[in-house]
N, C-alpha and C positions, 0 to 999 in steps of 0.2 A: 114445641118444635123439635123434631127428631134430629139427632146428630148423625153425620155421615160415618161410614166405616172408616177405619184409621189406616193411613199409609205413612204417617210421620213417626217412624220408629224412634228417632232421636229424642223427640219431646216426650214420648212415652217413658223412656228410661230416665231422662234428666229430671222429670217431674215425679218420679216414683208413682206413676199412674196405676191405680188398682186394676188388676187383670183377673178375669175368671177363666181358668183353664178347664176346657171341656174334655180333655183327653182322659183316658183310663188311668187309674192310680199307678199302674206299673210304668206307664210312660212318664208320668209326673215325677216319680221317684228317681228316674234316671237323670233327669235334668229339668229345671224350671227356672223361673225368674223370681228375684227377691220379693217383688210386689204382687206376686200371683198366689191365688188359692185354688185348690183343686175341687171343682164341682162337676164331676164327670157326667157326660150324657150316658155312657155305658160303663159298668164295672168291668173288671178284667175278663171274667169268664164270658160275659155278654159280648164284649169286643172280640174275643177270640172266636166265638161261634159265628159272629157276623162276618169276620174276616175269612173264615173257612168257607162260608156260604158264598161270599163274593168270588173267591178263586174258583169254586166248583160250578156255580150257577149264574154268576154275573151280578151286576149292580142292583137290578130291579128286585131280584130274589133276596139280596142282602138287606135292602131297605125294608122289604116286607117283614123279614125276620126281626130286624131291629125294632120295628113297631110292635111286633108280637111280644118281644121280650120286655120292652119298656112301655107299658100301658097301665091303665087303671090307677090303682093306689100308688104303684111304683112311680109312674109318670107324674102323678100329682105331687108326691113328696119331692121329687127332683125339681120340678118346676117351682115349687114353693121355696126351695133352697136358692134357686137362681134368682127368683124375684126378690128375696130378702137381700141378696148380694147387690142387685141392681139398685134397690132403694137405699141401701147403706152407702153405695158408691156411685152416685149419679154421673160422675165424670169418667167412670171406668169403661173397660171394653171386655169382650169375651173373645176367646180364640180356641181353635182346635189345632190339629197338626199342620194342615196346609191352608186353613181358611176356607175349607170346602164344605162338604156335606154336613158334618157335625155342627159347624158354626151356623149354617143356614137353618138346619132343623131346630137348633136351640133358639135361634132368633125368632123363628116362626111360632114355636110353642110359647115363647114369652109374649109375643104380640097377641096371641089368642088369650093370654092371661092379663092383657091390658098394659104390657110394658114394651116400649120400643127401645131396644138396646143395641148399639153397634158392635161389630166385631173387627178384629185386626185382619186386614187383607194379607193373604199369604201365610197367616197363622204362625205357629211356633217355628216352623222351618225358616220362614223369612226373617223372623226376629233373631233367631240364632245365627243365621248367616250374616246379618247386619252386625252382630256383636263380634263375631270372628273377624270380619273385615275391619272393625274398629281396632282390635288388638294389632292386626297386621299393619294398619296405618300408623298407629302410635309408635310401633317399633321402628319406624323410619325417622321419627323425630329425635332431636338432640336429647341425650340422656347422660346422667352422671350417677355413679354408684357410691354408696357409703359403705366402706369396709372397716375392718377392725376385729380384734379378738372377741370371743364370746363374753357378753356382759357389758359391752361398750355402749349399749343403748341405741343401736342402729335402728331398730324398729320404732323405738320411741321417737327418734328424730324424724324419721320418714313421716310419722303422723303429726308432728308438730309444724312441719314446713308446708307451705301452701301448694307446692308442686310435687309433693311426695306421693308415691304409689306404694301401698303396703301389700306386697305379694303374700306375705305370711298371713296377714289379716284376711285376705281374700280366700286363702287356702284353709283358714281356721286351724293352723298348725304353725309352731314356731321354728320348724325346720331342723331341730336338733333331736338327739336321742331322747331328750326329756320334753320334746316339743308339743306333745298332744295336749288338748284341753279336755275338760270334763265332757263338753258337748262333742258330738262326732265330727270328724273332718268332712269337709264338703267333697262331693263327687267331682271328678275332673270337669264335667260339663258345668256344674254349678260354680266351681272355682273360676272358670273362664268367664262365665256370665257376670259374676260379681266383679271380677277384675275389669272387664270391658266397661261396665256401667260406671265404675269409679273413674276410668279414663275419660269417658264421655262427660262426666260432671266437671272434671278438672279442665277439659277443653272448653266447656261452656263458661267456665270462670276465667278464661283467658290464658291458661297454661299452655306453653309451647315447648318448654324444656322440662323434661321429667327426671325425677330423682328416685332411684330404687336402692334397696339394700342389696349388697353383693351376695347373690345366691348361687347355689349349684343348680343342676338341671331338675332336681327333685326336691319338693317340699313335703315331707311326710309321705303320703301315698299318691300325690298328684305331680304332674310334670309342668314345669314352666313352659308356656307356649313357645314353640320352636323359634318363631321370628323374634320374640323378646329375648330368649336365651342367646340366640346368635348375635344380636345387637349388643348384649351385655359383654360378650367376649372381646369387644373392641372398645368399650366405653371407658372414659377416664374414671379414676377412683380417688375419693377423698378418704383418708384413713383416720379413724378415731383412736387415739392413743391414751386411753384413760388408765390410771393406776389400778393395781390389783385390788386394793381395798374398796375402791368405788365400784368396780365390776362385781365383786363378791356381794356387795349390798344389793345390787340390782338382781343378781341371780337368786339370792336368798328370798327376795320379795316375789320374784317371778315363779320359780320352781317350787318353793316351799310354802311361804305364807299364803299367797293367793290360791295356790292349788289345794292346800288343805282346807281353806275356807270354802272354796267352790265345791269340793267333794262333799263336805258336810252339809252344805246348803242344798245340794242335789239329792243326797241319799240318807240324810240324817246322821246323827253324831257317830254311832257305832260303825255302821257300814261305811260311812264317809271316811273315817280314819283307816279302815281296812283297805279301801280302794286307793286312798292316798299313798299308803305304804306300798301297795302293789304297783302303783304308777312309778314311784321312785325306783323300786327294785327292777321293774321291767326296763326302765331307761338304762340302768347300769348293765343289765343282762344283755341288752342289744349291742353293747360295745365291748363285751367280755373278751372277744378274740383280739381286738386291737389293744386292749389294756394288758393282755397276758393273764392267764388264769389265776396266778398267785396274787397279782396286784388287784385283780377283780374281786377275789375273795376278801382281801383286806379292806378294800373300799366299801364293799357291800356290808361288812360287819360294822364299820364305822357309821355308815348310813342308817342301818337298822337301829343301832344304839341311839343315834340322834333322834329318830322318830319316836322311840320309846320315851326318851327324856322330854321331848316336846309335848307328847300326849299327857305325861304324868305331871309335869310342872310348868309347861309353857316355855321352857328354856329352849332357845334357838341356837345357842353357842356350838353345840355338837355338829350342826350342819356346816359350819365354816370349815371343819376339818376335812370332810370328804369333798366339799366344793373346791377348796383350795388345791387339793391334790389333783382333782379332776381337771382344773384349769392348767396347772403347772405341768402335769405329766401327760395330758391327753389333748385337750382342746388347743392350747397355745402352740405346742409344737406342730400340730396338724395345720393350723391356720398359717403359721409362719412359713411352712413348706409351700402351701398353696399360694400364699401371697408372693413368694419368691418368683413364681412363674408369671406374675403379673406386674413385676417391679417397674417395667417401662411405662405402665399406664397410671402410676401413682402421681397425682398432680398436687396433692396437699396432704399434710399430716398435722395433727394437733389434738388437743383435748376436746371434749364434747362441745363446749361453748364456742371454741375457736373454729371447729369444722362447721358448725351451724351458721356462724357468721360468714364464713367463707362461701358457703353454698348460697346464702342470701345475696351476696355481692356478685358472685360469678355465674350462677346458674338460674337466675330468675327468668 
């Protein structure tokens, strides 16, 4: 029995339904959905040629050119890929940009190959619109922010509580000068898509009051959606006041231990160490003007010596020296200044466990 084409976008995302994206690779790279894979009807150059033909000679000529470009062995190979996806994902769907011609052609060619497979009505454009509307809708719901100095575990807490939304996780960036990961940061579109899907899943679990980390407008190279950012400017804030030694341990694990491990896992031992050292140096370089050039040079030297000792002996102690100075002389004064402008919105202060308990009692 054949399945109908899909209009229930919410269930698609909540269930992580497998999706076959028929758009060209260049379209897919700009933005896609976490559960989608790219199996294009046309490659980039083919799409470009068909688009030019459509503008100059109309749809009929463009369709004819498309069939001319994608035929014979090329067509057979692509249909075989689509068929393999359909067989591996019997509950999935296919989509193109608007749920139009490319979806219908793909569906027809699959039928000719013996596979009846549904597509998403409205395609990528409709799915994307639905996710943007989701973000805007959630921005109107009650929210509370978790604030605190660098190393207070705000991101950890957001992921431990049931109604937390991890903006940094969605961005794949920790938001600071040392915030990048070994894997590339998501594009703006993919950041928004991942964020919206997380919101949908929380709503499906019954969440109506959302908790976010206190963020600025920018996380790495992406912007927090405007409606969320505006709502955050008015939201109450619970502040984590953890002591310096606890915060240092978190930063050491986050910026040093895990990043060194991840770089070496990704690039091998030698290149991994080189890239790890470059990552730390670039983080310091990005704030050199705010540090002042003399203090920057001093901290960079301490950092470089710490990396050498770590590589030679496994000793981590040298990292405490530059991390301590970075917190005391840069991050803490900066956050104290920023928090001073939000003092009227602070509703609770305490150490990590106390804030977590307060959120559970007051923001469920």
